[in-house]
VOMIMAR-593656 format. One record per residue (C-alpha): residue in one letter; x, z, y. Coordinates in steps of 0.5 Angstrom, whole numbers, padded with zeros to 4 digits, always signed. Last residue first. Example, Ala and Ser with C-alpha at 12.3 -4.5 7.8 and 13.67 -1.06 7.14 Angstrom:
! VOMIMAR-593656
S+0027+0014-0002/A+0025+0016-0009/
//
This chain:
! VOMIMAR-593656
S-0083-0304+0047/F-0083-0297+0045/L-0083-0298+0038/V-0078-0304+0039/E-0073-0300+0042/H-0073-0294+0036/Y-0073-0300+0031/I-0067-0303+0034/E-0064-0296+0033/G-0062-0298+0026/V-0056-0302+0029/T-0053-0295+0030/P-0050-0292+0036/H-0053-0287+0036/P-0057-0283+0030/F-0064-0285+0029/V-0069-0280+0031/S-0076-0281+0028/K-0082-0279+0033/Q-0083-0287+0035/F-0086-0288+0027/E-0091-0283+0029/E-0094-0286+0035/V-0093-0293+0032/T-0097-0291+0026/Y-0094-0289+0019/G-0098-0291+0013/K-0093-0287+0008/Q-0092-0294+0005/I-0091-0298+0011/A-0086-0293+0014/I-0082-0293+0008/G-0082-0300+0008/A-0080-0300+0015/I-0074-0296+0013/V-0073-0300+0007/I-0071-0306+0012/L-0065-0303+0015/E-0060-0304+0009/S-0062-0311+0008/A-0062-0312+0015/P-0055-0311+0016/N-0054-0315+0019/G-0059-0320+0023/L-0065-0323+0022/M-0071-0318+0021/H-0079-0318+0019/C-0083-0312+0019/G-0090-0311+0017/I-0096-0306+0017/I-0094-0301+0022/R-0101-0297+0023/G-0104-0298+0030/F-0111-0298+0028/E-0112-0305+0030/D-0106-0307+0025/Q-0098-0306+0027/I-0093-0311+0026/L-0086-0310+0028/K-0081-0315+0029/C-0073-0314+0030/I-0069-0320+0032/G-0062-0323+0031/T-0056-0327+0034/G-0049-0325+0034/H-0045-0328+0040/E-0040-0322+0038/N-0043-0318+0033/E-0040-0311+0032/A-0041-0308+0039/V-0047-0312+0040/F-0050-0309+0034/R-0048-0302+0035/G-0051-0303+0042/S-0058-0305+0039/Y-0062-0309+0044/V-0058-0314+0042/M-0062-0315+0036/P-0067-0319+0040/L-0074-0315+0041/K-0081-0315+0038/M-0087-0312+0038/V-0093-0316+0035/R-0100-0314+0035/Y-0106-0315+0029/S-0113-0318+0028/I-0114-0320+0021/G-0117-0327+0020/Q-0114-0328+0013/K-0110-0334+0014/I-0108-0331+0021/L-0105-0324+0017/E-0101-0328+0012/E-0098-0332+0018/E-0096-0326+0022/T-0093-0323+0016/K-0095-0317+0012/G-0091-0312+0009/V-0083-0312+0008/G-0078-0317+0011/A-0071-0319+0011/V-0066-0324+0013/E-0058-0323+0013/P-0053-0326+0018/N-0050-0328+0014/T-0054-0330+0008/Y-0057-0325+0003/V-0064-0326+0004/V-0068-0320+0003/G-0075-0318+0001/P-0078-0311+0001/I-0084-0309-0003/C-0088-0305+0002/D-0095-0308+0000/Y-0094-0308-0007/N-0096-0301-0009/M-0096-0300-0017/R-0099-0294-0019/D-0098-0287-0021/D-0101-0281-0024/I-0097-0278-0030/G-0100-0279-0037/L-0093-0281-0040/I-0095-0288-0042/H-0097-0288-0035/N-0091-0286-0032/I-0087-0291-0037/A-0091-0296-0033/V-0090-0294-0026/E-0083-0293-0027/A-0082-0300-0030/E-0086-0303-0024/R-0081-0300-0020/I-0075-0303-0023/A-0079-0310-0023/T-0080-0310-0016/H-0073-0308-0015/A-0071-0314-0019/L-0075-0319-0015/L-0080-0324-0018/S-0086-0321-0015/Y-0093-0324-0019/G-0091-0328-0025/T-0092-0322-0029/I-0086-0324-0034/D-0082-0323-0027/G-0082-0316-0028/C-0086-0311-0032/A-0091-0312-0038/Y-0095-0306-0042/I-0098-0306-0049/R-0102-0300-0051/P-0108-0302-0048/H-0108-0309-0050/S-0111-0313-0044/T-0104-0311-0040/Q-0102-0305-0037/L-0098-0305-0031/H-0101-0299-0028/E-0104-0303-0023/D-0107-0308-0028/V-0103-0313-0032/Q-0104-0321-0033/V-0098-0324-0036/G-0095-0330-0033/N-0096-0335-0027/R-0103-0338-0029/H-0106-0332-0032/L-0105-0329-0039/E-0109-0324-0043/V-0106-0321-0049/S-0109-0323-0056/L-0105-0319-0060/K-0101-0325-0064/D-0102-0329-0058/L-0096-0324-0054/G-0091-0327-0060/V-0085-0327-0055/N-0084-0335-0056/A-0087-0337-0050/I-0088-0332-0044/N-0082-0333-0040/A-0085-0333-0033/K-0083-0339-0028/R-0077-0339-0023/G-0077-0343-0017/V-0074-0350-0014/S-0067-0349-0014/L-0063-0355-0017/L-0056-0356-0014/I-0054-0363-0014/K-0046-0365-0014/E-0042-0370-0011/A-0047-0372-0005/E-0050-0378-0002/I-0057-0377+0001/T-0061-0383+0000/S-0067-0385+0004/T-0075-0386+0003/K-0080-0387+0008/G-0088-0385+0007/G-0087-0379+0012/K-0081-0376+0008/E-0079-0379+0002/I-0072-0377-0001/V-0067-0381-0006/V-0062-0376-0009/G-0054-0376-0010/T-0048-0380-0013/P-0050-0379-0020/K-0057-0381-0018/V-0064-0376-0017/E-0070-0379-0016/V-0077-0377-0011/V-0074-0371-0008/K-0080-0369-0003/T-0079-0368+0005/N-0083-0363+0009/L-0076-0361+0011/Y-0069-0364+0011/F-0064-0359+0013/T-0057-0361+0014/V-0052-0355+0014/G-0046-0356+0019/R-0045-0349+0022/K-0050-0350+0028/A-0055-0352+0022/Y-0054-0345+0019/E-0056-0342+0025/S-0062-0346+0026/R-0064-0345+0019/L-0064-0337+0020/M-0068-0338+0027/A-0073-0342+0023/S-0074-0337+0017/T-0074-0331+0022/E-0080-0334+0026/K-0083-0336+0019/D-0084-0330+0016/M-0083-0330+0009/A-0087-0334+0004/G-0083-0340+0002/L-0075-0339+0005/I-0075-0345+0009/E-0080-0349+0013/P-0085-0355+0013/M-0085-0354+0005/M-0082-0360+0001/E-0075-0357+0002/V-0068-0361+0002/V-0062-0357+0004/S-0055-0361+0005/V-0049-0358+0005/K-0042-0361+0006/V-0037-0356+0003/G-0032-0351+0007/M-0033-0345+0003/S-0037-0342+0008/N-0042-0348+0007/F-0042-0346+0000/F-0044-0339+0000/S-0049-0340+0005/A-0052-0346+0002/F-0052-0342-0005/E-0056-0336-0001/M-0061-0341+0002/G-0062-0344-0005/I-0064-0337-0008/V-0068-0335-0002/G-0072-0342-0002/G-0070-0348+0001/G-0070-0352-0005/I-0066-0358-0008/I-0059-0357-0006/V-0055-0363-0004/L-0047-0361-0005/S-0041-0365-0002/E-0034-0364-0003/P-0035-0360-0009/L-0031-0354-0010/E-0027-0352-0017/K-0028-0348-0023/I-0035-0347-0022/E-0039-0341-0026/L-0044-0339-0021/A-0046-0346-0020/E-0048-0347-0027/R-0053-0341-0027/S-0056-0342-0021/T-0058-0349-0023/W-0053-0355-0023/Y-0054-0362-0025/K-0051-0367-0030/I-0055-0373-0030/D-0059-0377-0034/S-0065-0372-0035/L-0066-0371-0027/G-0067-0379-0027/L-0074-0378-0024/I-0076-0371-0022/P-0080-0367-0027/P-0079-0360-0024/I-0074-0356-0028/V-0076-0349-0026/T-0071-0344-0028/D-0073-0338-0032/S-0076-0331-0032/G-0076-0324-0035/T-0078-0322-0042/C-0080-0315-0040/V-0085-0313-0045/L-0087-0306-0046/L-0089-0304-0053/Y-0093-0297-0055/K-0094-0294-0061/V-0088-0298-0065/Q-0087-0301-0072/Y-0080-0304-0072/I-0079-0310-0078/E-0072-0312-0080/G-0070-0319-0081/D-0066-0320-0074/C-0072-0317-0070/S-0079-0317-0072/I-0084-0313-0068/R-0090-0309-0071/I-0095-0305-0066/L-0098-0299-0070/G-0105-0297-0071/D-0105-0299-0078/K-0102-0306-0077/E-0101-0310-0071/G-0098-0316-0070/E-0091-0320-0071/I-0089-0319-0064/Y-0082-0322-0063/A-0075-0320-0062/E-0068-0323-0061/K-0062-0319-0062/E-0058-0314-0058/V-0061-0308-0061/I-0060-0302-0057/T-0063-0295-0059/V-0064-0291-0053/G-0061-0284-0054/Y-0061-0283-0046/S-0054-0284-0046/N-0055-0290-0049/V-0058-0293-0043/T-0053-0290-0039/M-0047-0294-0043/K-0051-0300-0043/V-0052-0300-0035/G-0045-0298-0034/S-0042-0304-0038/T-0047-0309-0035/L-0044-0306-0028/M-0037-0307-0030/K-0038-0314-0033/V-0041-0316-0027/T-0036-0314-0022/K-0030-0317-0027/D-0034-0324-0027/K-0035-0324-0020/R-0027-0322-0019/N-0025-0327-0023/M-0030-0332-0019/I-0026-0330-0013/K-0019-0330-0016/T-0020-0337-0018/L-0023-0340-0012/D-0017-0337-0008/F-0018-0337-0001/S-0015-0339+0006/P-0015-0337+0013/T-0010-0340+0018/D-0006-0334+0021/S-0010-0328+0024/S-0010-0325+0031/I-0015-0320+0033/G-0018-0319+0039/Y-0025-0319+0037/K-0027-0326+0038/P-0020-0328+0035/A-0023-0325+0028/N-0028-0330+0027/K-0025-0334+0022/I-0023-0327+0019/S-0030-0325+0019/D-0032-0332+0016/L-0028-0331+0010/I-0030-0324+0009/K-0037-0326+0009/A-0035-0331+0004/S-0032-0326-0001/Y-0039-0322+0000/L-0043-0328-0002/L-0039-0329-0008/T-0041-0322-0010/K-0048-0322-0008/T-0049-0328-0012/P-0046-0325-0018/I-0050-0319-0017/C-0057-0322-0016/G-0057-0327-0021/E-0053-0329-0027/N-0051-0323-0031/L-0054-0317-0027/C-0060-0320-0025/V-0061-0325-0030/G-0061-0319-0035/G-0058-0313-0035/I-0056-0312-0042/A-0054-0319-0045/K-0057-0325-0049/K-0062-0323-0054/E-0064-0316-0051/F-0068-0311-0055/L-0069-0304-0053/V-0071-0298-0058/A-0074-0292-0055/K-0076-0285-0058/L-0079-0282-0052/G-0077-0275-0050/N-0077-0276-0042/A-0070-0279-0041/G-0071-0284-0046/A-0077-0287-0043/R-0074-0287-0036/E-0068-0290-0039/A-0071-0295-0043/A-0076-0297-0037/T-0070-0298-0033/Y-0067-0302-0038/G-0073-0307-0039/A-0075-0307-0032/P-0068-0309-0029/G-0066-0314-0035/G-0066-0311-0042/G-0072-0315-0045/I-0077-0313-0051/I-0078-0305-0050/A-0080-0302-0056/I-0084-0295-0055/D-0085-0289-0060/F-0081-0291-0065/N-0081-0293-0073/M-0076-0296-0076/
//
């Protein structure tokens, strides 16, 4: 039971690390107590996007007459939608497991604990066996935050996990939390005909994302019938709805179901990090730019670091950690990690926001245009709204980009590369975009 490296947690960080370790000749063992793929593949990114795509098709059929296409009254089969979601998840998780196995990685689908260190090797206990390893990568992810709201323990509420397993739709739904997850579920259930209310404590939805695009998305969904309560606190939940407080006044939002979506927290308990005195911070495990913890042979990647709780961040962190173990020069750069909200229309951002720069007292210049400056966008989005915003610093370098409009999720990486490479506006202007594409909006903005 001796290995070069053990990886605890089989989510995006864990399975990526296992693949990279195995591909580079390290004898690796991967522990996963639930299902390979972690929250992302099993109860997060993939299942939600599968449902959202069904909702997007439904929206398209409803709007077909705008494009000269006649259609009967659109309908949907929730059971088939959910079955397709399950089939997609099963196919992808099976694919990940097969890929990890192909690199010679040992997969143990049991819960593992750090037991300590002996004779220069880290000891891990799993299902009655002791595994000894030189290096350890901890990727135990995160779990839903359950706030201390009065009455919450007395009712059957949903988290994202339960919302992805529904058998029937409620007539009305209150979503507590207007962050990315909350808004994606608001999008899905609104498209399915559910009366949706979103309660958010902050002045605007989508947390730290660009406020201009966030407000535009909120306005779009308000037109579609979603009711938003901003600067509003939930003080109590009941079987029939939630009691909210705003400006010292309380009122009740009645709803058949309640979906709790106020954030996630790092899973640092019951791992055994204390056995090796690994340093923690307020939100998770403390790591450096190589994802190395205070213990020189223990690394931590993904949500457990509490820094950027995104699957693609976790994947890149895992690559950096394995490279450092292999002696390859690499380090983590968090300045160009895209964030995407898969609503319809999509919102995406990368780099600095105006709000962030103002708070830090950094000078900047904004260039922005409506998405209708792209001919392809106009052709495919009848009466569609959107915006593309680029932010440059005092030296003309691109340091931020924020977009509303489909397909922002696919386009944002272009700006991310420009930020990563330190492109100036003048350098970015020389990029040639095929015509007609929605991506041409960058070219238009750069010359605006």
